N, C-alpha and C positions, 0 to 999 in steps of 0.2 A: 934417089928420093921418089922419082916417078914410079920406079919399079915397086917400092914398098907401098905407095899409095894404091896402086892397082891391086896388089895382093890384099890390102885392107878392104877394098870394095868387094872383092871376090869372097873374102871370109864372111863379111856381113850378109851377103846374099845367101851363102850356104846356111848360115844360122837361121835366116828367115824361112828358107825352104824346109829345113829340118825341124822347125818349130822349137828350137832350143831357146829358152828364155834367159835373157841377160839382165838379171836383177829385178825384173818386173814382169807381171802377167799380162802384157799388153800386145804380144805378137799375134797377128791374125792367123788362125788355123781353120780347117774345115769344121772342127768342133765348136769354135767361137761363132761361126756363121750359123750353125744349127742352134746354138744357145740363143743368139739374138732373135732368130725366127720363133723359137719356142717361147721365149720370154714375151715377145710382142703378142703372140697368140694367147698366152696365159693372161696377160693384162687385159686384152680385149674381152676375154670371157669373164674375168672378175669385175671389170667395170661395166659389163653388159652393154658393150658398144652398139650392138645391133638394136637393142631395145630403147636406149637413151639417145634421143636426138641431140641433146645439148652437150654430150661428152664427145669431144673431137679427138681424132688421132691423125695428125698430119705427118706424112712420110716425106723425107728429103733424101736426095742422093747428091753428094758432093765428092767428085773425083773417086768414084767407086766406093765411097764410105756411106753406108746407109745409117740413117737415124730416124727416130720417130718422136714427135712431140705430142704429149697427152695433156689436155686441158679442158676445163668446163667453159663453154661459150657463155659469155655474160660476166664472168669473173676476171677475164684477162684483158689487158689493154692491147687493142689491135695494133696501135702504132708501135708499141714496144716489140711485139712479135714480128712485125714487118721489118723493123730495123735489124733485129737479130738474124732473121732469115737472109736479109740482104748481105749482112756481114759474113754469114756462114758460106753462102754461095760463092763469095769472092775469095775465100780463104784457101790456103794450101795446107791441107790437114792430113793427107795420106801418110806422109812420113811420120808425123806426130803420133797418129794412132798406132802405127807399127812399133814405135820405139819408146814412147813416153807413157806415163801413168795418166789415169783419168783426172787427177788433180791438175796436172800440167795442161791437159786439154781444156779443162774448165777455165783455168786462168787465161789461156791464150785465145780461145775461140768463143767463149760465151760472154758477149759484150753487155753484161748487166751486173749491177752491183751486188744484189742479194742473191747469192747462189750457195748451194750446199750439195755435197756428195752423200747419197744415201744408198746403203746396200740392202736393207731389209725391204722386201716387197710390200709388206703391210704398211710400212711408213710411207712408201712411195704412193700407194693408193690413197692413204689418208691425206697426203699433200695435194694430190690432184683434186679430191673432193673438197678440200679446204680452199681451193682457188688458185693454187700454184701450178706452174708448168713443169711437167716431168719430161726430161730428155733421155731417151734410150739410144746409145750409140753402139753401132756394130764394132765389136772388139773389146768392149768393156763390160764387166759383170755388174758394176754399180750403175745407178741412175743419177742424173744431175737434176736437182730440184731448183727451179728458178722462181723466186717469189715476185712475179710480175702481176699480182692480182689487184683488183680494185672492186670494192663492194658497192652495190647500189645504196645510196644514202640520201637522206633529206638534208635541208640546210640546217646549219647550227644556229637556229633561232632561239630566242629567250624562252625558257620554260614557262608554260601557262600557269603552273601552280606556285611559282616562286619568283614573282617579278619584283623589280625594284624601280624606284623613281630615277635613280642615277646609278651609274656603274656599268659593267660589261653586259652586253646583250647576247653573248654566246651561251650555248648550252650543250650538254652531252647529246650524242646521237647513238644510233644502234651499231655503229662500226667501232670496234675496240681500239684500233690503231689511231683513229682520230681522237678518241677520248684520252689516250695516253699522251698524245701530242699537246692537247690543251693543258694538261698538268705540267708537262715539260716546259711549256711556254712561260709558265708562271714561276716555276722553281728551277733555276739553272744552277744546280748543285750536284756534284758527283755522288753525294750521299743519298740522293733520291734513287731508290731501287724500284724497278718494275719487274716483278718475278712472275714468270709464266707457268700456268698449270692447265691441264686438260681433264675434264670430268665428263663421264658418260661413255659407255661402251659403244653406243650407236651414234649419238649426237656429237661426241667429242668436242664439247663446248669449251671455248677458250676463256680462261679466267686469269686475271692479273692481280697480284697483291702489290699495292703501292704503299711505300712507307719510307721514312727517313732513317737511315742507319745512325744510331747514336741517340735518336729522339724516341723512336718507338720502342716499346717493351719487347725485348728479345723473346721472353717466354710467350707473349701473346702471338708474335709472328710465328714462332715454332708451333704453337697450338693450332693456329689457323691452317698452317701448312700441313700438319698431321691430319686434321679433320678433312681437308680437301682430298688428301690421298686415300682416305678411308671411305669415301663416298662410293657406294656400289649401286649405280643406277644405269639404266640403258640410255635414257635421254633426260635432259632438263627442259621439259616443255614450258614450264613457267620459271624461267631461269633465276631471276633475282629472289623470288619467294622460296623456291626450292633450296637455293644455296643458304638463305637466311635460316630456314628451318634446320638445315643440316649443321650449320655452324653454331647456332644458338638454340639448342633444344629446350623447350619449356612446356609446362603444363598448359593444356589448351584452355583450362578454366581461368588462367591468368591473362587478361587481355592487354596489359600494359606492354608496349613494344620495347624490345631490347636492341633493336637495330634502327638506325636513322638512315633515311634515304635522301639523296640530293641529286638534282639534275644540273646544278650550277658548278662549273669548274672552279670559280673563285672560292666558293664555300668548301669544296673538296680540298683544294690546295691549302686553305687556311687550317683545316683539320689535320692535314698531313704535317704541317709545321708545328702543330700542337702536340705531336707525338702519337697521333692515331693512325690506324691502318685503314686504307681504302681498298675495298674489293670491287673490281671492275669486271663486268661480265659481258661477253659478246652478245649482240642482239638485244641489249637492254640499255636505255638511255639514263637509267638511274644507277648510282653507285651506292654501295653499303659502307657506312662509317662505323667503325668499331674501335674501342668499346663505347657504349652509349649509356648515359645516366638520365635520370628523369629531367634534370634541369638543363640538359642540352637542347631540349625542345622549346625552351623559351627564347632562344637566340635565333636571329634571322640575319641574312646578309644586308637587309635594309638598314639595320641598326648601325652598320659600319660605313655606309655611304652617306650618312648625315652627320652633322656636328654632334659632339659627345652629349650635350644637354638634350638635344632632340632625340638622339638614339636611345638615351636612357629613359626619356619620357615615354617613348613608344614601347619600350620593353616593359615598363611598369604597367602601362595600359594593357598590354598583352597578358601579363600575369594576373592582373585584376579581373579581366574578362574571363580568364581561364577558371578562376574560382567561382565567379558568378554563374558561368555555364554549368558548373557542377552542382551548386547549392541553391540556386534561385527557386526552382520548382519544388525540390524536396522540403526546403524550409517553409515555403508558402503553403504547401499542402499539409505539413505538420501543424502549422498554426491554425489552419482551417479545421483540422481534426481536434485541436486543443485550443479553442478560442480564449480560454482563461489564461493561457500563457502569452498571448499577444499583448503588447503594450497598447496604450490608448491611442497613440499617434498612428498605429498600424491597423486599427480596426477598419478603416475605410477600404483596405485591400482585401478583406475577407468577403466571401460570398455569403450574403444574407438570405437570398431567396432559395426556395426549393428547386432542385434541378431534376430534369427528366431522367438523366443518366447520372450515375455516381461520378464524383470528380476523378477518382482514380481511373475509371474506364475512359473518361474523356482525355486524360493526360496520356494514357497508353495508346489510345487511338491516334492521337496527334504524333506521338513518338514514332509509331509505325507508319503513319500516313506521310510524314516528312521523308522518310527513307524511300517509300514507294514513289513519291514525286521525284526524288533524286534519280532513281532507276529509270523512271519514265523519261526524265530529261536527257539522260545519257543516250537513250534509244530514239530520241526525237530528232528528225532532220533539222539542220540549222535554219532552213527556210520557214519552219513551223514553230520555232522557239517562242516567238512573241505570242502566237495564238495559244500555245501551251501555258504560258505564264498567266494570260488573262483567264483562261478556264480554271487553272489551279487556284488563282486568287478568288474567283467567284465561288467556287465550291467550298473552299475552306474559310471564306470570309462571311459576307452578309447572308448568303443562302444558308450556311450551316447554323448561324445564330438564329435567323428567323424561323428555321424549321425546328428549333428546339434541341438540336443535337449537341451543340457546343455552347459554352459560356464565353462572353467577350473577354473576360479576364484571362481565361485559360488560353485563348488564341493569342492574346498579347504576350504572355510569358513564354509560350512555346515559340512564338515568332522571334522573340529576343534570343532564345537559346539557339534556334536554328541559324540565325544570322551570326551570332557570336562564335559559333563553331568555325566559321571561315577565318577568324583571326588566328587560328592554329593551323600552320601549314602541314602538320603531320596528320595524314588520314587515319593512321592506326591509333594515335593518341586520341584523336577526336572520338573514335568509336569506343575506346576504353573509357573515356569520360561518360559517354552515353550509357554504356552498360552499368557503370557504377550509379548513375543517376536513376536509371530504371530499377535497379536493385533496391535502392533506398526508398523509392516510391512504393514498391510492392511490400516491403517490410513495414513501412508506416501504415499501409492499408490493413495489414494483418495485425499489427500491434501499435495502435494509435498513440499509446502513451510513451512507449520506449523505443519505437521503431527507428526513429532518427538516430539515436545513440547506438543502437545495435548495428545499423547500416554503416555508421562511421567506424565502428570497431572492426567490422568485417573488411571494409576498404583499407583501413590501416594495416590489418594483418596481411592482406594481399600485397600491398606495397612493400611491407617490411620483409616478406618472404621472397620478393623479387631480387634477383642478382644479375649483374652484368656478365658478359662473356668471360671476364677475368675473375669471376666469383667474388667481386667486391660489392660494396653497398650501392644499391640503386639510387640512394639519396645523397651521395657525395656531392658537394662538400658540407651538407647539413649533418649527415651521420656517416662517418665521423666528421666532427666539425672542423672546418678550416676557414679561419676568419677572412683571409685575403680572397680566396676563391669564392667564398659565399657572398662577399661584397660585390664581386664582379658579376654575379647573376643579375643584380638590380641596377648596376651602374656601369656604363661602358667606359673603359679607361682610355685616356687620351694618349696618342702616340707621341713619344718624346724622342727627339734626335740628340746625338752627342754634341755637346757644346764644343766649339772649336777653341783651341788654345791660342791665346794672343801672345805674340812674341814681345 
């Protein structure tokens, strides 16, 4: 037995010296050493290691086995790398590299959970630039990708534009993996799918489709998946808007939004459970909700954190204010142009005196002036916001009236419209309403007798020609009419539990 064992050792040694491969390509030869050196040199050139100070190549030698770690400084957890290097330096790996495959080496010596073996050099470089660690080991042609990255991120604070009195205070952030975890935390079901995609030949932006299998429309998921694969761009500089325009192409003259955005994980999870698809984009704190109809914009998370009667009341107020925002100034201006149509009880609201400027010019000046003030407010430092508010109130208030530029009635109605716009959380829908309101004002000015009705007809045509991403009616459940779903627009349904059976 001892004699046979000695011959076995001699035979294995001869195999190693002769370079004969025993079922795997892992025996070290002079060619392998050259390949390792050439590969490292080639990676250094493609990653521009000399020009980029933040791309690091760390070389290790463990028992005559050379390896190099490539990573981007700032993306990698230092403590994880230290633990891995400590484990590697203590390991006995020489025999393993000579006799086992790269998969065995990865399982035995890479002390981290998220690892993968990648053979293509282009994918290795993409992994490094995405924040992962690439390990090149002398003796293996493949590279080992270690997903030990961490992205700089802000706290998951409540979104500024969609706050609630009660309920969760977390919100989406710019890191994709954190956003998927916020959804997983709320939906603990195996049917919840997080499907990964990459878009952009340069940016390689990470995108995730989130949907519930069995609830989401399979045709919709397949259509979104196909459209994402067909996007041919170098980079998604404005990630969410670029994806929205690619997924839901529409005529630029139609301002009504076909995509709903949300920064709240609870709202996104609720839509997933309703059978909708969530598109999550890396570097964006907003997710896209598809498909979206017109009546989806009247709902808010606030409605579901309050009792049913209170939530229904607030929803009715929101709907009423929406129509007032659209029709207050056009109807008032139409009655001023046609005072014989105004009832007696409304005569006090009409302007009786002669104005220095036409009413339509004053209305349009204020429509544009309010947007100018919004832009100025966005660029005003927070320490000067109070001063800016005082100056804006003085210029558009008493000073404008005393100077004869504006009528007090016009300031009153436009101030109501400006404030009422904030009851609508959708920025895109708010501007769609504004464009329709300005269109009706201009048509009334051109055709005082029939301008209002022509404007209403044009707006109805624009809305009727609008379709969702699934090419269904934008006004479902009104067209086609569905009684139960239409009732739920105006009244929030109470959650009912299953009654327990008494024995």
